[in-house]
N, C-alpha and C positions, 0 to 999 in steps of 0.2 A: 176158340175159333170164331171169326166173324163170317157172316154169310151175306152174299149179295146175289140178287137175281137179275138176269137180263133176258129180254124177250126178243128173239131174232126170228123173223119169218113165222111168227106164232108158235115157236118152239122155245121152251123155257130152259135156259142155261143157269145152273146154280153153282156158284163158286164159293168155296170155304177156304179161309186163309188165316194165317197168323197175323195178329194186329200190327206186327212190325213191318208188314208189307203194305205199302201205299198203293192200293189197287187202282185208284182213280188215275194216278200218275203213270202207272205201268200199263194201263189199258185206256188211253185217252180217246180212241176211236169208238169205244163202247158207250160213251156218255149218253147219247140219245136213245139207247136201248135199255137203260136201267129201269126197272120196275120195282114197285114195293114188294119186299120179301114177305111171302106168305108160305110158311112151311106146310100148310094144308094142301098147297098146290104141288103136284108131283112134277119134278123136273125131268126132261127127257135126257139132258146131258148134265152130269154131275162132275165137277172138277175140284180137286183138293190141291192147294198150293202149299209147298213146304220148302224151307231153306235147307233142310237136312239132305245130305247126299243120299243117293239111291243105294240101298243095301240089297243088291240083287246080283245073282250069279249069271253072267252072260257067256260063260265059257262054252256052253253047249247050245247057245242060241243059233237059230237058223236065220241067216241074212236074207231078207226078202228084197231089199233095195238099198243102194247107196248112191242113187242118182237123184239129184235135185237141182233144178234151175236156180232156185233161190239160194241154197246153202252150199252148193258145190260139194267138195269132198269133206265138208264138216258134218254131213248128214248120214244117218243110218236108220233103217227100219227093220226091226228084227222080231222074231217070234220065239217065245218059250212056252212051256206048258201053261195053258189057260190065259196067256197075256200076249199083247203086242207091246214092243218097246220102241219108242221114237226118240232118237238122240240127235242133238245139235251141239257141236263144240263151240265154246267161246272163241273169240278171235285169237286169243293167246295160245290156244290149242293145248293147254295143259290137260292131262288126263283127269285131274280133279275138277276141272272147269267144264263139265259136260252137263248140259240140260238133258233131263230124261223125263219122258212121259210114259207111264206104265198104265196101260188100258186093258180092261177086260175085252173079250172077243166081240162084244157088241158095242163097245165104246160108250156104254152107259155110265161107267165109272172110270175116271182117270185120275191119277195122281201125278202132278207135275213137280219135279224137283228143280226149282228155279235157282239161278245164280245171280246174286245181288249185283255182281259186276256189270251185267248187261240187262238188268231188270227194267231200268228206266230209260235206257238210251238205245234200245233195239226193239224189234217187233217179234222176237222169238216167242214170247208168251202168247201174244195174239195169234201167231201162226199155229202154235200147237193146239190152242183151243179150236181154231178153224179146222184142223185135221180131225179132231174128235167129233166136232159138230157135223162135219161133212159126211162122215161115215154113219153116225148114229141116226141122223134125221131122215135117212133114206127109208127107214122103217115107218116113218110118219108122212109118207107121200111128199117128201121135201127133198130137194137136191141143190147143192151148190153147183154153179155153172161158171166156167171161165168165159166171161163175156163183158162187153160194154153195153150199157142200156140207156136209152132215152125215153122220156115220158112227157105227156102233155096234160097231166092232171086227170085224164080219163083212162088212158091205156098206155102200154109201153111196147117198145120194139127192142129186141135183143140182137146184138151183132157178135158173131163168132168168127174165129179164124186162128191160124197158127200165130205164134209170137212173131211180131214184126209185120203182120199182114196189113195193119192199119185200122184196127178196131177203134181205138181212141180218136184217130184222125177222122174216121168216118162219122163218129158221134159228134165231133166238133163241127164238121161240115153240115151234118143234119140239123144241128141246133141253129146254125147261122143261116141255113137255107129255108128250113121249114118252121114257120112262125109258131110260137107257143110251146116249143119243146125245151126240156132241160135235162141235164144229166142225172140219172138215178144212181148208177154205180158204174165204175170203170174197170172192174176186174173180177169180182166174185159175188155177184148177186145170188139170191136163193129163189128157186122156183118151187111152187107148192100147188098141188092139185086139190081143188075143193069142189066136189060134185062134178058138174059138167064144165067147170071153168078152170083155167090155169092162171095163177097170179105170180107176179115176180116182185121181189122185195129188195130194198136196199139193205146192206149188212155193214158190220164194222170192218169189213175187209174190202178194200178198193184199190189195191196195188199202190202205184206211185202217185195216184191222184187222191187228194184228201176229199173224198165224197162219201161221208158216212151218214146217209140219210135214212131215217126210219119211216119209210113210206111203202105202201102196197099198191100195185097197179095191175089191172088185167093185162095179161100178156097176149098181144094181138098176133105178132109174127116173130119168128126166129130166122135170121138171115146169116148165112155163112158167106164171108167175104173172100174173094180170090182176086189178086192183082191181075189186070189184063190190059190190053191195048185199046179196048173200047168197053163201054158200059152196056151190060146186058143182064137181064134177070131170068133165072130158070127156076120154076117152081117144082118142088119135089112131090112125088106121090106119098100117100099116107102108109108107107110100108118100109121096105128095106132102104130105099133111097133116103128117106128122112132119117132113119135110124143111123145110117152111116154118116150123114151130115152132122148129127148131134153128138154121137158117141164120144169123139175125141175131146169134147169140151166139158164133159161131166166128170164129177169126182167120185171115185169109188176104188177101194183096193181090190185087185183082181184075185188075191189069194184067199179071200173069204167068200165062199160060194153064196152064203145067205145075203151078205151085204151087196155083192155084185148082182145077184138076182133081183134084189129090191131096186137097184138102180135101173136095171132093164125094164122092170115093171113101171117105174116112174116115166121112163123114156117112152114106152109104148102108149101110156096114157096121154102124154104131152102131144105125141104125133097125131093122135086121133082128135085133138081139140084145138091145135094151133097150126096155122099155115107155116110151112118151112120152105125157104127159098135159098138159092145160090146166086149171089150178086157178083158177076165179073165186072170189075170196075177200075177206073182211074181215080186218083185222089183229088177229085174236083167236085164242085157244087152240083154239076149235072148228074153225077152218080147218086147223090143224096136225093135230088129231085125225082129221078127215075124210080129209085127205091120207094120213096113215099107214095108216088102215084100208083105203083104196082100193088103196094099194100092196101091202099084205099080201094082199088078195084077188086082184088081177090077176096077181101073181107067185106065187100059190099057196104062201104062206109059213106058213099057219096051223099046219101040223104040224111045222115046223122048229124 
């Protein structure tokens, strides 16, 4: 077995795989996150890849979810004794062509049964690693967030919203309107609490936008976007209002109380350290300008 390490949001992912698998070609978005492998460093997420079919009995498995925006009816998430099983069918839908990830209840150890037919021309492998990573790192003050993020070399701003709200559009407007900003990630950045600060990181997962940047920035504000007939900012209190604004955009399975509680703990810490706002907006430059000015004012950045 060959071993490769990746560092994402200061969390070490270790992948072991058969030499017949071309890992670099199957995970191109991970390139900038690769680090020198040192087996003395303990990985928080351990992934084994195998081309062998999964030898597991699912006849008594408990179906937890078969709803996926990404995979539609090709997806299942099931529970058996001591394990979770994540399955994605190949496009040809043959029963023998099902990707399966078998994970312990903490997602520390996962085995992914890959299918060569879609190993190099789909993102199933990357997505499964993201699933394991997103659950496991919650125990390390880290969370994946469904968000588009801009940064200016010093700090970052995260935009949340339902699918189709215009997160990516607002990021583009922000970058064109407010000088010095660039895109950090357009779909799944990671947020990490370090002492009294919250940092946001680029990751290998950025949705339809190829933006796989290995950078870390202090998170200044989180803004939930809502389409409206006029531009208006509403800042949330550091309590239930902020929690309700953030909760839909964070990743954690609801069926594991330990993992879900860890996510709530991360959220509570973020709320106490980062300003949270609701921007009612039109898709125009004025919305980006208003948002920027409000963030400058609420975070008292005028003199910096």
